[in-house]
N, C-alpha and C positions, 0 to 999 in steps of 0.2 A: 418704226414699227419697237414693239415691244414684246418679247416673251419670256415667259416664266416656267421653268420645269422643276416640279417637285422639290418646290422650296418648304425648308423645312428651320424653325429657328425656337429655340428655350432661353428662358431666361435663369438665372438662379435665385432661388429664395429658400435663406437656410441651410442652403446647400445643396438642396434638392432641383433639380430643373422642372422648369416650369414652360409646357408647350404654347408658344406665342403664334405660330403657324407649322401647320401640319399638312404638308403633301399639297402645298398649291401650285396650280400651274394654270398659266392662260395665254391667249395670244391677243394682243391689242394690236389693227390694220394700220397702217399709215393713214395719219389724218383723223383717227375714230376718236371720238371723248367717251371714253371709259370709265365706269364709277365703281368703285367699292365701297357698299353700303354694309351698315351694321352695326349693332349695338355697342357700348363702350366696352373695349376688353375682348374684341371679336377677332383682332390681328390686322385689321384695315391699314391703321398708320404704320406699323411694323414693317408691312408686306409694301407700302411707297414708300420707307425710309431705307429697306434695302435695296429697293432701283436706286435710289440717289446716290447710295453707299454710305449712309450716314450711319446702317449697321452690317456688320459682317452676319451672314447666315450660317448655320452649322451644315447644311449639302444642300444642293440643287443648282440650279445655272441661271443665270439671268442675263437677255441680250437686250441691249440696247440699239436700234439702227440696225447696223451690219457688225456690230461690235460686243463680242463677249465678254463683258463686264465682271461677271463671278461663275467661276464653276469650282464645285468644292474636286470633282474627280478630275481637273486638268490643272490645278492649283491658283487658277485665275483670279484675278483681284485688281481691279481697275479702279484707283481714287476717285474721290466725286468731282473733282475737278476736272478731270478728263472724262468725263461720260456724256460730255455736251447737251447738257440739262437746264432748264430753268425750274427752279421752285418757289412757289410762294405759299409762308408758313401761317400756321393759323394765327399768330401773334404778329405778323406781317416782318417784325423782327428792323424795323426802320434805324438808321442808325440816326439818333436826335440831335447830333453835333454837326451833321452836314444838311448844305441844301438839299433842296429836290434832285437839283441836277446831279448835285455830287455822289446822290445815294445813286442813280441810276446808272452813271459812269463808273461806280466802284467797280464792277465784274471786267470792265474793260482794261484795268489796270493791271489785273495779275499779271505775272510773266506769261504764263501760257496763253494768254488771250489780248495781251496789250495790243492796242493798234492805234497808228497815227492821229495826232491831236484833233485835227481837223476832220478825219473818220470818225473820229471817237463822238467830236460835237454833233456832227450831222445825226449818227446812230441814236445819241441819247435824245434828240431833238423830236427824230421821225418816233420812237419808242414813247414819247412824253405824248405825241400828238395823237398815237393810236389809244391811249387811254385820254387823252383830252385833257391833259394837265400840261403841256407846252408854255400857257400862259402864267403857270406856275414856276418853273424853273428855277429862278433864285429865291423862291421863298424856303424859308427854315423849314424843315422836313415838320416840326411838329408843330408847327401852326397849320398843318392840313387836317380837313375832319375825318372823322371815320373812314366814311365813303371814300375820300381821298387819298387817304392812305394806304388803305386798299388797293387801288389803282397804281399808287407808284410803287408798291410791292410787285404788281403783275409787271410793271414797265420793267424793273430791274431785272423779272426773272426774263423778259422777252430781248432785250437787247441784246443779249449776245447770241442771238437766232439760232435758239437750239432746235434740237431736232425734236425734243421731247420735252412737255410741261406737266410738273408734278404739282398739284393742289391739295393743303392740307387742310380741310373745313378751312378755307379762304373766307366764308361770307359769314361764319358763325358769331362775329362780334359787333355786326351791323344791324340795325333796325328793320323791322320788319318789312316796312315800305322799301326801304333803299336795300335789303336784301333780296325783295323783288326785283327791282331795277337791275341789279347787279348778276341774278342770274341771267338774263337776255342778253345781257351786254358782254357776260364774259362768255356764253356760248358762240355768239357771233363772233368774237373776236376771235377765239381759236377755230372757229369753221372758217373765217377771212384768211387767216395766216396759214390754214393748214397744217396746224401743230398737232402732232400726237398727243392726246391729254388725258392722264391718269389722276384722276379726280377721287377723294375720299370725303365722306361726309356719313352723319348718323339721321339725316332730315332726308326722309321720304321724298317731300314734295322736291325738292333740288335734283336728287336721282332720278326723279319721274319727269320732269321738266328739262334737263339739260344733256340729259345722256343719249350715247347710239348705244350702247351697251350696260346694263347694270349688272353686278355680280354680287349677291348677298352671302355676306359671311356670319359664321356662327361657329364659335370656339376656336377659330385659328384653320376652318375650312371653308372654300365655297360652295355653298349647297345647290345653289342654282344660278343662272346665270342666263340671259335672254335680252332682248328689248324693254323699253318699258311697258309696252302694251301687254307682251307675253309675260313677265313678270308679275301686272299686277292683273290679269284675267286668267292668267293659268299657273296659279301658285304649284308645287310639285311636293309642298308641305305646310302642315297647319301653323310653324313659325313663319313661314313666308307669307301665308295668307293672313296671318297678324301684325306682322311684322310692316307690310307694304300697305301701308293706307289701314280700314280700320274692315275688319269681317266679323260678322253671327258665327259661333262657333257650336255646335248642336253635337252633342255625342250621341253615338247610333251605332245600329248592327247590322250590317246587310244581310235583306231577305232573298233576295235575287239579285244576280247578274245576268244582263243579255246585251252584246254590242256595245260596250261603252257607257250603257246605261245599267244604274242600281236601284232598287228599290230598298229603303232604310227604315226601320222602326226606331225612333226616336221618341222622347217622353210628348213632344209634340203632336206626335202621331205618326203615319208612314209618309215617307216623304222619299219621289222621282226625282233624280238627279243624274249629273254626269259620273262617273266612273275615275277616278284617277287614284285610287287607292289599292292596297293589298290587304287582304286577312277580313274577317269577319265584323273584326272592331274599328270603329273608324269615326272620322268626325265629320261634318257636314259646314264647309265655310260656304258662307253668302253674303254680299259686300249690301251694305245698307242700302244705297242707292237701288239695288234691283230689287228689294222687298216693295212690292207693288198693293195699293189699297183697292179691295175689290167692293164695290158699291152695295149695299143691305138689297138684298131681294134678289142678289145674283144667282144663277143656279149652281149647283153643288160641281165643283172640281177638285181636280189632283192639287195636292199641296195649297188648299185654301185653309185657312184658321182663324179663330175667331179669339181677339184679346182684350184688355185693359190699359188704355193709355196711362202710364205712370206718370211722364212728364214730356213737356216739348218746349225746347230752346231753340230761341229766334236768331239766326245768324245771319242775316242780311238776305244772300242769294237762296239760303234754303232754312229750313226747320228740321232740326233732329230730336226723332221722336223717341222712347223707351216704353215698348209693349211690353205686359207681362202676358203670359202663357203658363197657367200652374206655376211651376218652378224655376220656367223661361222666361229669361228678358230678353228682349230681341230691340238694335236697335233700325230705326228706317231715319232716312235723309230724305226729303219730299220738298218742292216748291213751295213757297210759303200759302198760294193759294189752295194747294191740296192737303194741307195740314191739318192732323186732328188737335184737339186741343187735351190736358189733361183731365182724366174722368172720361173720357168719351172711349166708350166700346166699340171695338173696329172688326170688320173681317178684312184679311189682308191674304194674298199669295207670295209663295217663294216663287218664283219660273223656274220649271227643271233646269233649260239650259243656264242657266245663274246657279245653281246649286252643284256644288262639286265636293264630292267624299274622297276625303286623306285617310289615309291611314293614321290610325288614333295615337303612335308613337313617333310619329314624324316631327 
């Protein structure tokens, strides 16, 4: 497990401290795949590096397994090589002058982790077999493809049998198809080994498909955490709604509230929706795939509007259209057989259960 409590860290810039992490607290259960997700500069990698011992925070506590590895109150600091962690860097950090075998064996040659030669050979080959590189043990590391180098870095991180695996955007250097394959393999490997995993990424799809828990970060803080389904379908702020996937964001003002529902006046007209905000000024969030085409001639109903299709883009499995109503543009994601073409006038519905009112300042 990993426990972080009230972690704070600042960098110096021109003599003034710049906050990088502000009161971050989280608990990662044993065997859990936990993802820190957010834009560049939000503090996710700094948090990971603090867990690894590559950065020393200003205050707070970090526990890895049953060991307190940092505490500002108790003056505790455990160096990285004594934290029983494995780490894969964004750049992989493969040593080009070593063979594949030598790269993986290197962590087992340190004084604190040194093992007998025969045991070392077995553990290295076992680690390479886990990532399907056992046939490449004698190959020079630079002669591997990008995907193979990523696997090599993973084998090196796992050979020491760590309690915790730290992954710093390890898939960002791979092409799209290979990244898709490695998402599946990486999660399955972590689950098979039952290793507690802390994963850092700015890619929403990686977070949604690989994680047990996703924590969305902004400005050095965790602003929402939950399962991928919770984060996607129940965002608590406009930032999360816009950052996780895509959302149509429509400003409005609450006219009435009752039992978790709201009636909101917008430039489209009045919209009935779920109420997840506070105050009268809100924004409505509705996913493009939740906007439904209404056949011409259908009797009037709540949340039904008419608009002009500005453009439609074909993506293979779906078509994404932009519909304009007055000064508002909405995105729709539809099956190709159901999609309108540019220039069409269509009626569409924003389903009440799929529309969420959020505080305008969130």
